[in-house]
C-alpha positions as CSV (number, residue, x, y, z in Angstrom):
1,S,0.2,0.0,0.0
2,L,0.4,3.4,-0.4
3,N,0.9,6.1,2.6
4,S,0.4,10.0,1.7
5,H,1.6,12.0,4.3
6,L,0.5,15.5,3.4
7,T,1.1,18.6,6.0
8,F,-1.0,21.5,5.6
9,S,-0.7,24.8,7.4
10,L,-3.4,26.3,8.7
11,D,-1.3,29.7,10.0
12,G,-3.1,32.4,8.7
13,G,0.9,33.6,7.4
14,A,0.5,30.2,5.1
15,V,-1.6,32.4,2.6
16,E,0.5,35.4,2.4
17,K,3.7,33.3,1.2
18,M,1.5,31.9,-1.6
19,G,2.4,34.7,-3.3
20,F,-1.4,35.7,-4.9
21,E,-4.0,38.8,-3.8
22,W,-6.3,38.0,-1.5
23,K,-9.2,39.5,-2.3
24,S,-12.3,37.6,-0.2
25,E,-11.0,37.6,3.2
26,D,-14.2,38.1,4.9
27,G,-15.7,35.4,2.6
28,L,-17.8,34.9,-0.3
29,I,-21.4,35.7,1.2
30,V,-19.7,39.5,1.6
31,N,-17.9,39.2,-1.3
32,I,-20.6,38.2,-3.7
33,D,-21.0,41.0,-5.8
34,S,-17.4,41.7,-6.6
35,V,-16.9,37.6,-7.6
36,V,-19.9,37.7,-9.6
37,E,-18.1,40.6,-11.6
38,D,-15.3,39.0,-11.6
39,Y,-16.7,35.4,-12.9
40,K,-18.7,37.8,-15.9
41,R,-15.3,39.3,-16.9
42,S,-13.6,36.3,-16.8
43,R,-15.7,34.4,-19.5
44,D,-16.6,38.1,-21.1
45,L,-20.4,37.5,-20.0
46,R,-21.9,41.0,-21.2
47,P,-25.3,42.3,-20.3
48,V,-27.9,43.1,-22.9
49,R,-29.7,46.3,-22.5
50,V,-32.0,47.2,-25.1
51,I,-33.8,50.4,-25.4
52,V,-37.1,49.6,-27.7
53,M,-38.4,53.0,-29.4
54,G,-41.1,53.4,-32.2
55,P,-44.9,54.4,-32.9
56,P,-47.2,56.0,-30.3
57,H,-49.4,53.3,-28.4
58,G,-51.7,50.9,-29.9
59,A,-49.1,50.3,-33.0
60,G,-48.0,47.0,-30.7
61,L,-44.2,48.6,-29.3
62,K,-45.4,46.7,-26.1
63,E,-45.6,43.8,-27.4
64,R,-42.6,43.7,-29.5
65,A,-40.6,45.1,-26.3
66,E,-41.7,42.1,-24.8
67,E,-40.9,39.5,-27.9
68,L,-37.5,40.6,-27.3
69,A,-37.1,40.2,-23.5
70,K,-38.2,37.0,-24.0
71,S,-36.2,36.0,-26.7
72,Y,-32.9,37.4,-24.6
73,Y,-34.6,35.7,-21.6
74,V,-33.9,39.5,-20.0
75,P,-36.5,41.7,-17.6
76,L,-38.9,43.9,-19.3
77,I,-38.9,47.0,-17.5
78,T,-41.8,49.6,-17.8
79,P,-42.5,52.4,-15.8
80,R,-45.7,50.3,-13.7
81,S,-43.0,47.2,-13.1
82,A,-40.3,50.1,-12.0
83,I,-43.4,51.7,-9.5
84,A,-44.0,47.8,-7.9
85,L,-40.4,47.2,-7.7
86,A,-39.7,50.8,-5.7
87,L,-42.7,50.1,-3.4
88,V,-41.6,46.5,-2.0
89,S,-41.3,46.6,1.3
90,P,-37.8,44.8,3.0
91,P,-39.0,41.2,5.0
92,E,-39.6,41.8,8.4
93,P,-36.5,40.9,10.8
94,T,-36.8,37.4,12.7
95,E,-37.6,37.9,16.4
96,G,-34.5,38.7,18.3
97,D,-32.5,40.6,14.8
98,E,-32.2,43.6,14.2
99,A,-33.8,45.7,11.6
100,P,-31.0,45.8,8.7
101,E,-30.9,49.4,7.3
102,D,-33.7,50.2,4.4
103,P,-31.7,52.3,1.7
104,N,-34.7,52.7,-0.5
105,A,-37.4,54.0,2.6
106,E,-36.7,57.7,1.3
107,L,-37.4,56.7,-2.3
108,R,-40.5,54.2,-1.7
109,E,-42.6,57.3,0.5
110,A,-42.0,59.5,-2.8
111,V,-43.6,56.9,-4.6
112,A,-46.1,56.3,-3.2
113,A,-47.0,59.9,-2.3
114,A,-46.9,60.0,-6.8
115,A,-48.3,56.9,-7.6
116,G,-50.5,55.9,-5.0
117,A,-49.7,52.9,-2.4
118,D,-50.7,50.5,-4.7
119,G,-48.9,51.9,-7.7
120,A,-51.9,52.5,-10.1
121,G,-50.7,56.0,-10.7
122,E,-48.4,57.6,-13.1
123,I,-45.1,59.5,-11.8
124,K,-44.8,62.9,-13.6
125,D,-41.7,64.0,-12.0
126,T,-39.2,63.1,-14.3
127,A,-36.5,63.2,-12.1
128,L,-38.6,60.5,-9.9
129,L,-39.0,58.8,-12.5
130,C,-35.4,58.4,-13.6
131,Q,-34.4,57.4,-10.2
132,V,-37.1,54.5,-10.0
133,I,-36.3,53.3,-13.6
134,R,-32.5,53.2,-12.2
135,L,-33.3,51.3,-9.2
136,A,-35.3,48.6,-11.4
137,M,-32.0,48.5,-13.6
138,N,-30.0,47.7,-10.5
139,S,-32.1,45.0,-9.3
140,R,-29.5,42.0,-9.6
141,A,-31.3,40.6,-12.3
142,C,-31.3,43.3,-14.4
143,K,-27.1,43.9,-13.1
144,N,-26.2,40.0,-14.1
145,K,-28.4,39.7,-17.6
146,G,-29.4,42.7,-18.6
147,W,-32.9,44.3,-19.6
148,V,-35.2,45.7,-22.0
149,L,-36.8,49.2,-21.5
150,G,-40.3,49.3,-23.2
151,A,-42.9,51.9,-23.0
152,G,-41.1,53.9,-25.2
153,L,-38.9,55.1,-23.1
154,P,-37.1,57.5,-22.9
155,T,-39.2,60.1,-24.2
156,S,-37.5,63.2,-23.3
157,W,-34.4,64.4,-23.9
158,A,-34.6,65.4,-19.8
159,E,-35.6,61.2,-19.0
160,A,-32.8,60.3,-21.4
161,V,-30.2,62.4,-19.2
162,G,-31.4,61.1,-16.0
163,L,-31.6,57.4,-16.7
164,F,-28.2,57.4,-18.8
165,S,-26.1,60.0,-17.5
166,A,-23.2,60.5,-14.9
167,E,-24.9,62.8,-13.3
168,G,-28.3,60.7,-12.6
169,P,-31.5,61.7,-12.4
170,E,-30.7,64.7,-10.6
171,A,-29.5,66.1,-14.0
172,A,-32.5,65.2,-15.8
173,A,-33.7,68.5,-17.5
174,E,-34.5,69.7,-20.8
175,D,-31.9,71.8,-21.1
176,A,-29.1,69.4,-19.6
177,E,-26.4,69.3,-21.3
178,A,-24.7,66.0,-22.5
179,G,-22.5,64.7,-20.0
180,E,-20.5,61.7,-19.8
181,G,-22.7,58.5,-19.7
182,D,-23.0,56.2,-17.5
183,D,-21.1,52.7,-18.0
184,A,-23.4,50.7,-15.5
185,Y,-26.9,51.7,-16.9
186,R,-25.4,52.7,-20.2
187,P,-27.6,50.7,-23.4
188,S,-25.9,48.3,-25.2
189,G,-28.7,48.5,-28.7
190,V,-31.2,50.5,-29.7
191,V,-34.2,48.6,-31.6
192,V,-36.4,51.3,-33.8
193,F,-39.4,50.5,-35.4
194,E,-41.1,52.3,-37.9
195,G,-44.3,52.5,-40.0
196,S,-45.8,54.3,-42.6
197,D,-48.6,57.2,-41.8
198,E,-51.3,55.2,-43.5
199,Y,-50.3,52.4,-41.2
200,L,-50.2,54.2,-38.2
201,K,-53.5,56.3,-38.9
202,G,-55.2,53.0,-39.3
203,V,-53.7,51.9,-35.9
204,V,-55.0,54.7,-34.0
205,M,-58.4,54.8,-35.5
206,K,-59.2,51.1,-34.4
207,L,-58.3,52.7,-30.5
208,P,-61.3,53.0,-28.1
209,E,-61.9,56.4,-27.8
210,G,-61.0,58.2,-24.3
């Protein structure tokens, strides 16, 4: 029989002698975000971020955006879905545990005041809308896989600045200058649907009144 005698040093200083940089000394859970980023970078995994633009409501733009999201297996972001996400409260702590800090508490209050506690209303304030959409873009699923931005957003220059600029929602204004883009939110593609005047007139004529 062959006997192997292996000696492992459990001394913390032994790691320093191995000659590599220790990036996650606090463990996997604490450093999960950086581990995920390293994984995506090493395999060149890039999130798909697509803006869908096109004719006005009723011409099938919503359905096209949904089809794209399903084809790429990424979430579809609309103002309604983003509002619903912003209104989600963190889970209650278990008995004996201290409640964690809620970074979205103020935003949730502002959204509830603007769109109602059930999220059935609309957000008229451009900066607040951009903040809500960015919150959805920053969700774990969207950060890892990407997103399709539906509902014809952005609908104005102010929304485009608030969504994609490095300055963020605070800079959302029609007279804002084109600054640097934010790589964390920069779209990777824009899909534009077009239609003839005759086709679009026919679509509008078939829409219900009101």
